BALOBA-1460 file (C-alpha; in Angstrom, 3 decimals):
// residues 315
<rec num="1" residu="m" x="-2.096" y="27.081" z="-73.053"/>
<rec num="2" residu="r" x="1.530" y="27.709" z="-73.921"/>
<rec num="3" residu="a" x="4.095" y="25.799" z="-71.834"/>
<rec num="4" residu="t" x="7.850" y="25.204" z="-71.896"/>
<rec num="5" residu="a" x="9.098" y="21.624" z="-71.985"/>
<rec num="6" residu="a" x="12.540" y="20.025" z="-72.090"/>
<rec num="7" residu="h" x="13.256" y="17.837" z="-75.119"/>
<rec num="8" residu="l" x="16.119" y="15.453" z="-75.727"/>
<rec num="9" residu="i" x="17.345" y="16.266" z="-79.245"/>
<rec num="10" residu="g" x="20.425" y="14.046" z="-79.314"/>
<rec num="11" residu="r" x="22.768" y="12.135" z="-77.049"/>
<rec num="12" residu="r" x="23.311" y="14.167" z="-73.865"/>
<rec num="13" residu="l" x="21.711" y="17.238" z="-75.424"/>
<rec num="14" residu="v" x="18.659" y="19.021" z="-73.974"/>
<rec num="15" residu="e" x="16.674" y="21.860" z="-75.499"/>
<rec num="16" residu="l" x="13.713" y="23.813" z="-74.062"/>
<rec num="17" residu="r" x="10.817" y="24.207" z="-76.497"/>
<rec num="18" residu="d" x="7.332" y="25.667" z="-76.386"/>
<rec num="19" residu="v" x="4.378" y="23.273" z="-76.447"/>
<rec num="20" residu="d" x="0.601" y="23.748" z="-76.410"/>
<rec num="21" residu="l" x="-1.309" y="21.906" z="-73.682"/>
<rec num="22" residu="e" x="-5.063" y="21.788" z="-73.029"/>
<rec num="23" residu="p" x="-6.844" y="19.275" z="-70.752"/>
<rec num="24" residu="r" x="-9.631" y="17.246" z="-72.364"/>
<rec num="25" residu="e" x="-12.241" y="14.835" z="-71.056"/>
<rec num="26" residu="d" x="-10.809" y="13.294" z="-67.821"/>
<rec num="27" residu="e" x="-7.507" y="15.199" z="-67.947"/>
<rec num="28" residu="v" x="-6.040" y="17.902" z="-65.723"/>
<rec num="29" residu="l" x="-3.424" y="20.509" z="-66.484"/>
<rec num="30" residu="i" x="-0.751" y="20.671" z="-63.776"/>
<rec num="31" residu="h" x="1.641" y="23.521" z="-63.141"/>
<rec num="32" residu="v" x="4.832" y="21.653" z="-62.230"/>
<rec num="33" residu="s" x="6.625" y="23.163" z="-59.242"/>
<rec num="34" residu="a" x="9.410" y="20.563" z="-59.100"/>
<rec num="35" residu="c" x="10.404" y="17.330" z="-60.806"/>
<rec num="36" residu="g" x="12.793" y="14.722" z="-59.446"/>
<rec num="37" residu="i" x="15.671" y="13.376" z="-61.537"/>
<rec num="38" residu="c" x="15.421" y="9.593" z="-61.784"/>
<rec num="39" residu="h" x="18.350" y="7.318" z="-62.604"/>
<rec num="40" residu="g" x="16.249" y="6.235" z="-65.560"/>
<rec num="41" residu="d" x="16.274" y="9.829" z="-66.833"/>
<rec num="42" residu="v" x="20.076" y="9.775" z="-66.745"/>
<rec num="43" residu="l" x="20.135" y="6.549" z="-68.774"/>
<rec num="44" residu="i" x="17.765" y="8.084" z="-71.354"/>
<rec num="45" residu="f" x="19.906" y="11.256" z="-71.438"/>
<rec num="46" residu="d" x="22.904" y="9.117" z="-72.415"/>
<rec num="47" residu="r" x="21.198" y="7.605" z="-75.492"/>
<rec num="48" residu="d" x="20.950" y="8.776" z="-79.093"/>
<rec num="49" residu="h" x="17.650" y="10.420" z="-80.052"/>
<rec num="50" residu="e" x="16.756" y="10.792" z="-83.720"/>
<rec num="51" residu="t" x="13.548" y="12.693" z="-82.939"/>
<rec num="52" residu="p" x="12.924" y="15.131" z="-80.069"/>
<rec num="53" residu="r" x="11.659" y="13.425" z="-76.928"/>
<rec num="54" residu="r" x="10.065" y="14.877" z="-73.803"/>
<rec num="55" residu="f" x="11.013" y="13.211" z="-70.525"/>
<rec num="56" residu="g" x="11.000" y="13.411" z="-66.723"/>
<rec num="57" residu="h" x="8.320" y="11.607" z="-64.714"/>
<rec num="58" residu="e" x="8.544" y="12.610" z="-61.013"/>
<rec num="59" residu="p" x="6.536" y="15.849" z="-60.742"/>
<rec num="60" residu="a" x="4.828" y="17.673" z="-57.940"/>
<rec num="61" residu="g" x="2.565" y="20.548" z="-58.795"/>
<rec num="62" residu="e" x="-0.787" y="22.273" z="-58.694"/>
<rec num="63" residu="v" x="-3.881" y="21.613" z="-60.777"/>
<rec num="64" residu="v" x="-4.608" y="24.761" z="-62.808"/>
<rec num="65" residu="a" x="-7.323" y="23.500" z="-65.179"/>
<rec num="66" residu="c" x="-9.637" y="20.491" z="-65.416"/>
<rec num="67" residu="g" x="-11.301" y="18.695" z="-68.307"/>
<rec num="68" residu="p" x="-15.122" y="18.439" z="-68.284"/>
<rec num="69" residu="w" x="-15.203" y="14.849" z="-66.975"/>
<rec num="70" residu="v" x="-12.958" y="15.446" z="-63.943"/>
<rec num="71" residu="k" x="-14.804" y="14.916" z="-60.639"/>
<rec num="72" residu="s" x="-12.306" y="14.328" z="-57.808"/>
<rec num="73" residu="l" x="-9.869" y="17.188" z="-58.439"/>
<rec num="74" residu="t" x="-10.261" y="20.945" z="-58.523"/>
<rec num="75" residu="e" x="-8.052" y="23.870" z="-59.391"/>
<rec num="76" residu="g" x="-5.520" y="24.507" z="-56.632"/>
<rec num="77" residu="d" x="-5.130" y="20.867" z="-55.568"/>
<rec num="78" residu="r" x="-1.521" y="19.762" z="-54.954"/>
<rec num="79" residu="v" x="-0.801" y="16.523" z="-56.783"/>
<rec num="80" residu="v" x="1.953" y="14.055" z="-57.672"/>
<rec num="81" residu="g" x="2.188" y="11.108" z="-60.047"/>
<rec num="82" residu="c" x="4.315" y="9.158" z="-62.487"/>
<rec num="83" residu="l" x="3.779" y="11.456" z="-65.470"/>
<rec num="84" residu="g" x="5.901" y="11.455" z="-68.612"/>
<rec num="85" residu="g" x="7.187" y="14.744" z="-69.979"/>
<rec num="86" residu="s" x="7.380" y="16.409" z="-66.567"/>
<rec num="87" residu="f" x="10.620" y="18.312" z="-67.088"/>
<rec num="88" residu="s" x="8.284" y="21.114" z="-68.091"/>
<rec num="89" residu="t" x="6.466" y="24.139" z="-66.750"/>
<rec num="90" residu="h" x="3.185" y="22.242" z="-67.181"/>
<rec num="91" residu="v" x="2.067" y="18.682" z="-67.841"/>
<rec num="92" residu="i" x="-1.205" y="16.988" z="-68.788"/>
<rec num="93" residu="a" x="-2.373" y="13.941" z="-66.793"/>
<rec num="94" residu="r" x="-5.427" y="11.730" z="-66.555"/>
<rec num="95" residu="e" x="-7.384" y="12.216" z="-63.349"/>
<rec num="96" residu="g" x="-6.805" y="8.614" z="-62.289"/>
<rec num="97" residu="d" x="-3.017" y="8.909" z="-62.663"/>
<rec num="98" residu="v" x="-2.439" y="11.597" z="-60.036"/>
<rec num="99" residu="f" x="-2.605" y="11.582" z="-56.263"/>
<rec num="100" residu="s" x="-3.353" y="14.452" z="-53.897"/>
<rec num="101" residu="v" x="-0.675" y="15.419" z="-51.370"/>
<rec num="102" residu="p" x="-0.512" y="17.921" z="-48.506"/>
<rec num="103" residu="a" x="0.637" y="21.352" z="-49.599"/>
<rec num="104" residu="d" x="3.188" y="21.509" z="-46.780"/>
<rec num="105" residu="l" x="5.361" y="18.894" z="-48.497"/>
<rec num="106" residu="g" x="6.367" y="21.688" z="-50.859"/>
<rec num="107" residu="d" x="8.833" y="20.938" z="-53.639"/>
<rec num="108" residu="a" x="9.991" y="17.797" z="-51.810"/>
<rec num="109" residu="g" x="6.659" y="16.302" z="-52.841"/>
<rec num="110" residu="c" x="8.288" y="15.422" z="-56.154"/>
<rec num="111" residu="l" x="10.079" y="12.611" z="-54.312"/>
<rec num="112" residu="a" x="6.738" y="10.824" z="-53.915"/>
<rec num="113" residu="e" x="7.101" y="8.795" z="-57.116"/>
<rec num="114" residu="s" x="10.545" y="7.435" z="-56.280"/>
<rec num="115" residu="l" x="9.637" y="6.878" z="-52.623"/>
<rec num="116" residu="k" x="6.531" y="5.031" z="-53.739"/>
<rec num="117" residu="c" x="8.946" y="2.653" z="-55.532"/>
<rec num="118" residu="v" x="11.007" y="2.334" z="-52.343"/>
<rec num="119" residu="t" x="7.793" y="1.595" z="-50.460"/>
<rec num="120" residu="t" x="6.875" y="-1.145" z="-52.943"/>
<rec num="121" residu="v" x="10.302" y="-2.766" z="-52.679"/>
<rec num="122" residu="s" x="10.492" y="-2.491" z="-48.888"/>
<rec num="123" residu="r" x="7.044" y="-4.045" z="-48.492"/>
<rec num="124" residu="a" x="8.183" y="-6.945" z="-50.680"/>
<rec num="125" residu="a" x="11.207" y="-7.382" z="-48.384"/>
<rec num="126" residu="a" x="8.921" y="-7.641" z="-45.308"/>
<rec num="127" residu="p" x="11.617" y="-8.538" z="-42.740"/>
<rec num="128" residu="d" x="10.436" y="-10.759" z="-39.895"/>
<rec num="129" residu="f" x="11.303" y="-10.438" z="-36.211"/>
<rec num="130" residu="r" x="15.118" y="-10.413" z="-35.674"/>
<rec num="131" residu="d" x="15.916" y="-10.856" z="-39.374"/>
<rec num="132" residu="t" x="19.203" y="-9.707" z="-40.869"/>
<rec num="133" residu="v" x="18.656" y="-7.526" z="-43.944"/>
<rec num="134" residu="v" x="21.277" y="-6.589" z="-46.532"/>
<rec num="135" residu="v" x="20.706" y="-3.434" z="-48.606"/>
<rec num="136" residu="m" x="22.909" y="-3.604" z="-51.693"/>
<rec num="137" residu="g" x="23.551" y="-0.119" z="-53.069"/>
<rec num="138" residu="c" x="23.159" y="3.060" z="-51.002"/>
<rec num="139" residu="g" x="22.220" y="5.726" z="-53.493"/>
<rec num="140" residu="f" x="19.016" y="7.688" z="-53.000"/>
<rec num="141" residu="m" x="16.658" y="4.696" z="-53.105"/>
<rec num="142" residu="g" x="18.912" y="2.407" z="-51.069"/>
<rec num="143" residu="l" x="19.296" y="5.008" z="-48.322"/>
<rec num="144" residu="a" x="15.553" y="5.665" z="-48.308"/>
<rec num="145" residu="a" x="15.024" y="1.923" z="-47.890"/>
<rec num="146" residu="v" x="17.533" y="1.836" z="-45.027"/>
<rec num="147" residu="s" x="15.527" y="4.554" z="-43.270"/>
<rec num="148" residu="i" x="12.425" y="2.313" z="-43.472"/>
<rec num="149" residu="l" x="14.033" y="-1.046" z="-42.753"/>
<rec num="150" residu="a" x="15.929" y="0.329" z="-39.752"/>
<rec num="151" residu="r" x="12.500" y="0.956" z="-38.155"/>
<rec num="152" residu="s" x="11.343" y="-2.614" z="-38.812"/>
<rec num="153" residu="w" x="11.725" y="-5.750" z="-36.713"/>
<rec num="154" residu="a" x="15.119" y="-6.453" z="-38.232"/>
<rec num="155" residu="k" x="17.999" y="-7.321" z="-35.921"/>
<rec num="156" residu="h" x="20.606" y="-6.027" z="-38.368"/>
<rec num="157" residu="v" x="20.408" y="-3.805" z="-41.436"/>
<rec num="158" residu="i" x="23.668" y="-4.173" z="-43.338"/>
<rec num="159" residu="a" x="24.409" y="-1.482" z="-45.941"/>
<rec num="160" residu="v" x="26.728" y="-2.360" z="-48.835"/>
<rec num="161" residu="d" x="28.235" y="0.389" z="-51.006"/>
<rec num="162" residu="p" x="31.725" y="1.246" z="-52.293"/>
<rec num="163" residu="v" x="31.383" y="4.954" z="-51.424"/>
<rec num="164" residu="e" x="32.452" y="5.804" z="-47.877"/>
<rec num="165" residu="a" x="30.164" y="8.830" z="-47.547"/>
<rec num="166" residu="r" x="27.156" y="6.749" z="-48.512"/>
<rec num="167" residu="r" x="28.074" y="4.005" z="-46.058"/>
<rec num="168" residu="q" x="28.324" y="6.617" z="-43.314"/>
<rec num="169" residu="e" x="24.962" y="8.095" z="-44.309"/>
<rec num="170" residu="a" x="23.435" y="4.617" z="-44.099"/>
<rec num="171" residu="l" x="24.796" y="4.223" z="-40.577"/>
<rec num="172" residu="d" x="23.418" y="7.645" z="-39.646"/>
<rec num="173" residu="l" x="19.999" y="6.542" z="-40.935"/>
<rec num="174" residu="g" x="19.970" y="3.426" z="-38.777"/>
<rec num="175" residu="a" x="22.002" y="0.709" z="-40.503"/>
<rec num="176" residu="t" x="23.766" y="-1.438" z="-37.912"/>
<rec num="177" residu="r" x="26.703" y="-2.318" z="-40.172"/>
<rec num="178" residu="a" x="28.242" y="-1.032" z="-43.406"/>
<rec num="179" residu="i" x="30.376" y="-3.021" z="-45.857"/>
<rec num="180" residu="d" x="32.757" y="-1.779" z="-48.542"/>
<rec num="181" residu="p" x="32.476" y="-4.403" z="-51.337"/>
<rec num="182" residu="t" x="35.765" y="-3.245" z="-52.866"/>
<rec num="183" residu="a" x="37.642" y="-4.025" z="-49.653"/>
<rec num="184" residu="v" x="36.069" y="-7.319" z="-48.569"/>
<rec num="185" residu="q" x="33.948" y="-10.046" z="-50.139"/>
<rec num="186" residu="t" x="30.339" y="-9.219" z="-49.327"/>
<rec num="187" residu="r" x="29.268" y="-12.819" z="-48.762"/>
<rec num="188" residu="q" x="32.075" y="-13.511" z="-46.301"/>
<rec num="189" residu="a" x="31.512" y="-10.246" z="-44.459"/>
<rec num="190" residu="v" x="27.804" y="-11.041" z="-44.036"/>
<rec num="191" residu="l" x="28.611" y="-14.577" z="-42.882"/>
<rec num="192" residu="d" x="31.035" y="-13.164" z="-40.318"/>
<rec num="193" residu="l" x="28.359" y="-10.773" z="-39.031"/>
<rec num="194" residu="t" x="25.732" y="-13.523" z="-38.779"/>
<rec num="195" residu="d" x="27.809" y="-16.320" z="-37.226"/>
<rec num="196" residu="g" x="27.985" y="-18.160" z="-40.538"/>
<rec num="197" residu="r" x="24.239" y="-18.181" z="-41.168"/>
<rec num="198" residu="g" x="23.820" y="-15.526" z="-43.869"/>
<rec num="199" residu="a" x="21.205" y="-12.809" z="-44.272"/>
<rec num="200" residu="d" x="17.492" y="-13.506" z="-44.166"/>
<rec num="201" residu="v" x="16.644" y="-10.801" z="-46.706"/>
<rec num="202" residu="a" x="18.697" y="-8.985" z="-49.345"/>
<rec num="203" residu="v" x="17.385" y="-5.925" z="-51.166"/>
<rec num="204" residu="e" x="19.209" y="-4.812" z="-54.308"/>
<rec num="205" residu="f" x="19.248" y="-1.179" z="-55.425"/>
<rec num="206" residu="a" x="22.679" y="-1.035" z="-57.086"/>
<rec num="207" residu="g" x="21.291" y="-1.643" z="-60.576"/>
<rec num="208" residu="r" x="24.065" y="-3.974" z="-61.718"/>
<rec num="209" residu="p" x="23.920" y="-7.749" z="-62.379"/>
<rec num="210" residu="a" x="27.102" y="-8.359" z="-60.341"/>
<rec num="211" residu="a" x="25.500" y="-6.653" z="-57.343"/>
<rec num="212" residu="v" x="22.405" y="-8.825" z="-57.723"/>
<rec num="213" residu="t" x="24.549" y="-11.946" z="-57.586"/>
<rec num="214" residu="a" x="26.445" y="-10.626" z="-54.563"/>
<rec num="215" residu="a" x="23.151" y="-9.905" z="-52.817"/>
<rec num="216" residu="a" x="21.870" y="-13.405" z="-53.548"/>
<rec num="217" residu="r" x="25.070" y="-15.023" z="-52.325"/>
<rec num="218" residu="s" x="24.817" y="-13.151" z="-49.024"/>
<rec num="219" residu="l" x="21.582" y="-15.006" z="-48.190"/>
<rec num="220" residu="r" x="21.017" y="-18.029" z="-46.003"/>
<rec num="221" residu="k" x="19.213" y="-21.046" z="-47.398"/>
<rec num="222" residu="r" x="15.573" y="-20.199" z="-48.070"/>
<rec num="223" residu="g" x="16.320" y="-16.496" z="-47.738"/>
<rec num="224" residu="r" x="14.501" y="-13.771" z="-49.694"/>
<rec num="225" residu="l" x="15.987" y="-11.682" z="-52.511"/>
<rec num="226" residu="v" x="14.167" y="-8.513" z="-53.581"/>
<rec num="227" residu="l" x="15.309" y="-6.956" z="-56.849"/>
<rec num="228" residu="g" x="14.560" y="-3.253" z="-57.159"/>
<rec num="229" residu="g" x="16.585" y="-2.893" z="-60.354"/>
<rec num="230" residu="g" x="14.961" y="-5.748" z="-62.262"/>
<rec num="231" residu="y" x="18.158" y="-7.710" z="-62.965"/>
<rec num="232" residu="s" x="18.457" y="-11.473" z="-62.464"/>
<rec num="233" residu="v" x="21.184" y="-13.535" z="-60.864"/>
<rec num="234" residu="g" x="23.503" y="-14.606" z="-63.640"/>
<rec num="235" residu="d" x="26.912" y="-16.106" z="-62.944"/>
<rec num="236" residu="a" x="28.502" y="-19.479" z="-62.302"/>
<rec num="237" residu="q" x="27.125" y="-19.504" z="-58.764"/>
<rec num="238" residu="s" x="23.490" y="-19.043" z="-59.781"/>
<rec num="239" residu="g" x="22.747" y="-22.778" z="-59.795"/>
<rec num="240" residu="r" x="23.861" y="-23.134" z="-56.174"/>
<rec num="241" residu="i" x="21.904" y="-20.015" z="-55.240"/>
<rec num="242" residu="y" x="18.659" y="-21.338" z="-56.660"/>
<rec num="243" residu="l" x="19.234" y="-24.829" z="-55.279"/>
<rec num="244" residu="d" x="19.274" y="-23.149" z="-51.876"/>
<rec num="245" residu="a" x="15.629" y="-22.320" z="-52.627"/>
<rec num="246" residu="i" x="15.774" y="-18.594" z="-52.041"/>
<rec num="247" residu="t" x="12.617" y="-16.657" z="-52.814"/>
<rec num="248" residu="v" x="13.091" y="-13.997" z="-55.492"/>
<rec num="249" residu="h" x="10.826" y="-10.969" z="-55.850"/>
<rec num="250" residu="h" x="11.332" y="-8.822" z="-58.923"/>
<rec num="251" residu="a" x="10.004" y="-5.562" z="-57.511"/>
<rec num="252" residu="p" x="10.193" y="-2.726" z="-60.044"/>
<rec num="253" residu="p" x="7.520" y="-0.032" z="-59.668"/>
<rec num="254" residu="a" x="4.801" y="-2.117" z="-61.358"/>
<rec num="255" residu="f" x="5.314" y="-5.008" z="-58.887"/>
<rec num="256" residu="s" x="2.774" y="-3.677" z="-56.414"/>
<rec num="257" residu="p" x="-0.633" y="-5.377" z="-56.605"/>
<rec num="258" residu="d" x="-2.207" y="-2.181" z="-55.249"/>
<rec num="259" residu="q" x="-0.489" y="0.878" z="-56.663"/>
<rec num="260" residu="p" x="-2.787" y="3.525" z="-55.091"/>
<rec num="261" residu="d" x="-2.234" y="1.988" z="-51.659"/>
<rec num="262" residu="d" x="1.548" y="2.160" z="-52.052"/>
<rec num="263" residu="w" x="1.217" y="5.803" z="-53.113"/>
<rec num="264" residu="r" x="-0.868" y="6.462" z="-49.999"/>
<rec num="265" residu="r" x="1.660" y="4.754" z="-47.740"/>
<rec num="266" residu="a" x="4.575" y="6.621" z="-49.312"/>
<rec num="267" residu="v" x="2.936" y="10.040" z="-49.013"/>
<rec num="268" residu="e" x="1.822" y="9.396" z="-45.429"/>
<rec num="269" residu="s" x="5.382" y="8.334" z="-44.567"/>
<rec num="270" residu="m" x="6.788" y="11.486" z="-46.161"/>
<rec num="271" residu="t" x="4.360" y="13.649" z="-44.193"/>
<rec num="272" residu="a" x="5.172" y="11.801" z="-40.950"/>
<rec num="273" residu="g" x="8.906" y="12.334" z="-41.401"/>
<rec num="274" residu="v" x="9.789" y="8.660" z="-41.929"/>
<rec num="275" residu="f" x="11.946" y="9.583" z="-44.915"/>
<rec num="276" residu="p" x="14.707" y="12.157" z="-44.254"/>
<rec num="277" residu="l" x="13.744" y="14.295" z="-47.252"/>
<rec num="278" residu="d" x="16.210" y="17.137" z="-46.653"/>
<rec num="279" residu="r" x="19.125" y="14.723" z="-46.335"/>
<rec num="280" residu="l" x="18.188" y="12.769" z="-49.449"/>
<rec num="281" residu="i" x="17.944" y="15.832" z="-51.734"/>
<rec num="282" residu="t" x="21.527" y="16.897" z="-52.399"/>
<rec num="283" residu="h" x="21.093" y="19.111" z="-55.478"/>
<rec num="284" residu="r" x="18.534" y="21.631" z="-56.753"/>
<rec num="285" residu="f" x="18.476" y="23.038" z="-60.269"/>
<rec num="286" residu="s" x="16.283" y="25.324" z="-62.346"/>
<rec num="287" residu="l" x="14.568" y="24.031" z="-65.478"/>
<rec num="288" residu="s" x="16.917" y="26.277" z="-67.468"/>
<rec num="289" residu="d" x="19.854" y="24.345" z="-66.022"/>
<rec num="290" residu="l" x="18.520" y="20.865" z="-66.847"/>
<rec num="291" residu="q" x="21.506" y="20.128" z="-69.079"/>
<rec num="292" residu="d" x="23.891" y="20.728" z="-66.171"/>
<rec num="293" residu="a" x="21.554" y="18.878" z="-63.822"/>
<rec num="294" residu="l" x="21.677" y="15.689" z="-65.864"/>
<rec num="295" residu="e" x="25.436" y="15.904" z="-66.324"/>
<rec num="296" residu="t" x="25.814" y="16.251" z="-62.548"/>
<rec num="297" residu="a" x="23.444" y="13.338" z="-61.934"/>
<rec num="298" residu="s" x="25.384" y="11.164" z="-64.368"/>
<rec num="299" residu="s" x="28.606" y="11.813" z="-62.427"/>
<rec num="300" residu="g" x="26.899" y="10.401" z="-59.323"/>
<rec num="301" residu="a" x="28.989" y="9.925" z="-56.227"/>
<rec num="302" residu="q" x="31.929" y="11.836" z="-57.718"/>
<rec num="303" residu="a" x="29.883" y="15.006" z="-57.278"/>
<rec num="304" residu="g" x="28.497" y="13.996" z="-53.888"/>
<rec num="305" residu="y" x="25.193" y="13.427" z="-55.638"/>
<rec num="306" residu="l" x="22.275" y="11.408" z="-54.235"/>
<rec num="307" residu="k" x="19.104" y="13.004" z="-55.605"/>
<rec num="308" residu="g" x="18.484" y="16.139" z="-57.615"/>
<rec num="309" residu="i" x="15.259" y="17.997" z="-58.217"/>
<rec num="310" residu="v" x="14.462" y="20.469" z="-60.969"/>
<rec num="311" residu="l" x="12.570" y="23.580" z="-59.843"/>
<rec num="312" residu="n" x="10.185" y="25.203" z="-62.231"/>
<rec num="313" residu="h" x="11.557" y="28.511" z="-63.300"/>
<rec num="314" residu="v" x="13.123" y="29.432" z="-66.623"/>
<rec num="315" residu="s" x="15.654" y="32.222" z="-66.926"/>
């Protein structure tokens, strides 16, 4: 069938083009109702592209056609997944790469992929009874993690972010403290809040090496550092940090040893209202406005942006 898909045709330049899509073998054709904008999409948007490239990978939609080998899905099923090329009216996916979701999640279902990543990272953090947890970076994923960790056994959940509105949102979602890293040294502030002991767990979502180091330095000896952005500790203090025998989990999306189970947990949490979906989605765009959507997302906190979703209609 004929579909419309967004292509990157140069640095910060998007064009909608027609494509032909037909499901084969174990594939399904999905009508995309909404697709989340990932920070990774913004980074790709900001690169040079010599050949056109489809992108977007956080869709929610409805199965509209199935290949002959498909057994577990039927037309009309609502599904999500991590599917490349999903800034589109339709996308093709293998049966084993999509997950069924309740229809009542609506367009917010497109947050399932990113919240699955938050689920993976938060499970790696696994705070124990009366632990102090630092969440470094309170964008969309950091705030979603705060909403989970605030319901855990933790004694304190300390949110660290330079943006006042995001610190306040973290407090509203259950953080017990919020730190402005531009006003005070994070390590000293955490020590002051923990009677000189340091945090038991630090979770990094800021996506910058300096933030990773700050998160590591906030920990007590034998604390646990969970890296959602994939960076490593890398400054003059790193030797002391590792001599303190902290445990480091690199927890990008592929970290999970059981991906389907993390998807299940994320979707069940979304359905149960664990994640404040309406508060985390700050912007909605049409597919026709994807250029503006990505420019807004790249401006981040300056535009009051946390998470944008692209709704599937083309003007």
